[in-house]
C-alpha positions in Angstrom: -21.2 -39.4 25.8 -19.4 -37.1 28.2 -15.8 -36.8 28.7 -15.6 -39.4 31.7 -16.9 -42.1 29.4 -14.3 -41.3 26.8 -11.5 -41.4 29.2 -12.8 -44.6 30.6 -12.9 -46.2 27.0 -9.3 -45.0 26.4 -8.0 -46.5 29.6 -9.7 -49.8 28.8 -8.1 -50.1 25.4 -4.8 -49.1 26.7 -5.1 -51.8 29.3 -6.0 -54.4 26.8 -3.1 -53.4 24.5 -0.7 -53.5 27.4 -2.0 -56.8 28.3 -1.3 -58.0 24.8 2.1 -56.6 24.9 2.9 -58.4 28.0 1.7 -61.6 26.6 4.0 -61.4 23.6 7.2 -63.4 23.4 9.3 -60.5 22.4 8.2 -58.6 25.7 9.0 -61.6 27.9 12.4 -62.1 26.3 13.1 -58.4 26.8 12.0 -58.6 30.5 14.3 -61.6 31.0 17.2 -59.8 29.7 16.5 -56.7 31.7 16.1 -58.8 34.8 19.8 -60.3 34.1 21.2 -57.0 33.9 22.8 -55.3 37.0 20.8 -52.7 39.0 22.9 -50.0 37.7 22.2 -50.6 34.0 18.4 -51.3 34.9 18.3 -47.8 36.5 19.9 -46.2 33.5 17.4 -47.9 31.3 14.5 -46.8 33.4 15.9 -43.1 33.3 16.4 -43.4 29.5 12.7 -44.8 28.9 11.4 -42.0 31.3 13.1 -39.3 29.2 11.9 -40.7 25.9 8.3 -40.9 27.2 8.7 -37.2 28.7 9.9 -36.1 25.1 7.1 -38.1 23.4 4.6 -36.4 25.8 5.8 -32.8 25.4 6.9 -32.8 21.6 3.2 -32.1 20.3 2.7 -29.0 22.5 6.3 -27.7 21.8 5.8 -28.2 17.9 2.3 -26.6 18.1 4.0 -23.6 20.1 6.6 -23.2 17.5 4.1 -23.4 14.7 1.9 -20.6 16.2 4.7 -18.4 16.8 6.1 -18.7 13.2 2.3 -18.1 12.0 2.1 -14.9 14.4 5.4 -13.6 12.9 3.9 -14.0 9.4 0.9 -12.3 10.5 2.8 -9.4 11.8 5.0 -9.1 8.8 1.8 -9.1 6.4 0.0 -6.7 8.7 3.0 -4.4 8.5 3.1 -4.6 4.6 -0.7 -3.9 4.3 -0.1 -0.9 6.5 2.4 0.5 4.3 0.5 -0.2 1.2 -2.6 1.4 2.7 -0.3 4.5 3.5 1.0 4.4 0.0 -2.6 4.4 -1.4 -3.7 7.1 1.1 -0.7 9.4 0.2 -1.4 8.8 -3.7 -5.0 9.7 -3.2 -4.3 13.0 -1.4 -1.5 14.0 -3.6 -2.0 17.3 -5.6 -2.9 16.8 -9.5 0.2 17.3 -11.6 -0.2 20.0 -14.3 0.1 19.1 -17.8 3.6 19.5 -19.3 4.1 22.7 -21.6 4.6 22.3 -25.1 8.3 22.2 -26.3 7.7 24.7 -29.0 6.4 27.2 -26.5 9.3 26.5 -24.2 11.7 27.2 -27.1 10.2 30.6 -27.9 10.0 31.3 -24.1 13.7 30.4 -23.7 14.7 32.5 -26.7 13.0 35.6 -25.3 14.4 35.1 -21.8 17.9 34.8 -23.2 17.5 38.1 -25.0 16.1 39.6 -21.8 19.2 38.5 -20.1 21.2 40.5 -22.6 22.8 37.6 -24.3 24.2 38.3 -27.7 22.9 36.5 -30.6 26.2 34.6 -31.1 26.0 33.5 -27.5 22.5 31.7 -28.2 23.9 29.0 -30.3 20.9 26.8 -30.7 17.7 25.7 -29.0 16.4 22.7 -30.7 13.7 19.9 -29.8 14.8 16.3 -30.0 13.0 12.9 -30.1 15.6 11.2 -28.1 15.1 11.6 -24.4 18.4 9.8 -23.5 19.2 6.9 -21.1 17.9 8.1 -18.0 14.2 8.4 -18.8 12.3 5.7 -20.8 10.7 6.7 -24.1 7.2 5.5 -23.1 7.2 8.4 -20.3 8.9 11.0 -22.4 7.0 13.6 -24.7 10.3 14.8 -26.3 13.5 16.7 -25.2 14.7 20.2 -25.7 18.6 20.9 -26.1 19.8 24.2 -25.1 23.4 25.1 -26.4 25.0 28.4 -25.1 28.3 29.7 -25.6 30.8 32.2 -23.9 29.0 32.4 -20.5 30.5 33.4 -17.3 29.9 31.6 -13.9 27.2 33.9 -12.6 25.2 33.6 -16.1 25.7 29.7 -15.8 24.3 29.4 -12.3 21.3 31.8 -13.1 20.5 30.0 -16.4 20.7 26.5 -15.0 18.6 27.3 -11.9 16.0 28.8 -14.3 15.9 25.8 -16.6 15.8 23.3 -13.7 12.7 25.0 -12.2 10.7 25.5 -15.4 7.8 23.1 -14.6 7.4 19.9 -12.4 7.1 17.8 -15.6 10.2 19.3 -17.1 13.5 17.7 -16.0 17.1 18.5 -16.7 19.0 15.2 -17.5 22.0 16.6 -19.0 24.5 19.4 -18.3 28.0 19.9 -19.7 30.2 22.6 -19.4 33.4 23.2 -21.6 36.1 25.8 -21.4 36.0 28.6 -24.1 39.2 28.4 -26.1 38.5 32.0 -27.6 37.6 33.6 -24.1 39.6 32.5 -21.1 37.3 32.3 -18.0 34.2 31.7 -20.2 32.4 28.3 -20.7 30.0 26.7 -23.3 26.8 25.6 -21.9 25.1 22.3 -23.0 21.9 21.0 -21.5 18.9 18.8 -22.2 15.4 19.0 -20.8 13.1 16.2 -21.1 9.2 16.8 -21.0 7.5 13.9 -18.9 4.0 12.5 -19.7 1.4 13.1 -17.0 -1.5 10.9 -16.3 -5.0 12.5 -17.1 -6.9 13.7 -14.0 -9.4 11.3 -12.5 -13.0 12.1 -13.6 -15.3 13.8 -11.3 -17.7 11.7 -9.2 -21.1 11.2 -10.8 -23.9 12.4 -8.9 -26.9 10.4 -8.5 -30.2 12.1 -9.7 -32.9 12.3 -7.2 -35.5 9.4 -7.6 -39.0 10.2 -8.4 -41.5 10.3 -5.7 -39.0 11.2 -3.0 -41.2 14.0 -1.8 -43.0 13.3 1.3 -46.7 14.0 1.2 -48.0 16.7 3.7 -49.8 15.1 6.6 -53.2 16.6 7.4 -53.4 18.9 10.4 -54.6 16.8 13.4 -55.7 19.8 15.3 -58.0 20.9 12.6 -59.4 17.6 12.2 -60.0 17.4 16.0 -61.8 20.7 15.9 -64.0 19.7 13.0 -65.0 16.4 14.9 -65.7 18.5 17.9 -67.9 20.8 15.9 -69.8 18.0 14.3 -70.3 16.5 17.8 -71.7 19.5 19.2 -74.2 20.1 16.2 -75.5 16.6 16.8 -77.8 16.8 19.8 -80.1 14.1 21.4 -83.9 14.1 20.6 -84.5 14.9 24.5 -82.5 18.1 24.2 -84.3 19.2 21.0 -87.7 18.7 22.7 
């Protein structure tokens, strides 16, 4: 059945339905009332009916167009989000491996030696102690502990140098607290209090496993075709006909 037959069937069914509507009493009463109306009102009814019919015809494609536009917008948003996620994954895979955090005990000894090399007096190095509390900024699940550094009677130059050195110890060591209080005994000097937190680092990814070479992968050497041809020609030359032998 082709398209023409389908259209003919639709026209026939529509004609039959329209005939039934015209034969109904409600349609006949409505037509009688319509004919009794003045021509101006009949014209308004025809215009209104035409507008309603036009809206009924164009409403499906308009709704389909709006739905398709909404689907396209959703697709664009999802594609943009997917691109961003792929970029994040690509950046994470290309990021360099973070070195392991140094031990707090070794840091404590290192700072003690550095402060002595800076010609700080023993009374200025008040205390360097390790603590389990990492503070409120860093959660405990990603913290290996903290190191509290308390120094006394430092000038501004010493404070700047020591603060910069403590903040640049390692990428996994972060300074979360820094407090300066004026010294009551020495005007122009300050007490230095800071806290360094050691962060946990994820283990490096394992190296990719190399597949062992499969057995029997070596190719067999092909025989020399040239040699075989020469052998065949030699054998042919050796074989002579009986007439030539006589």
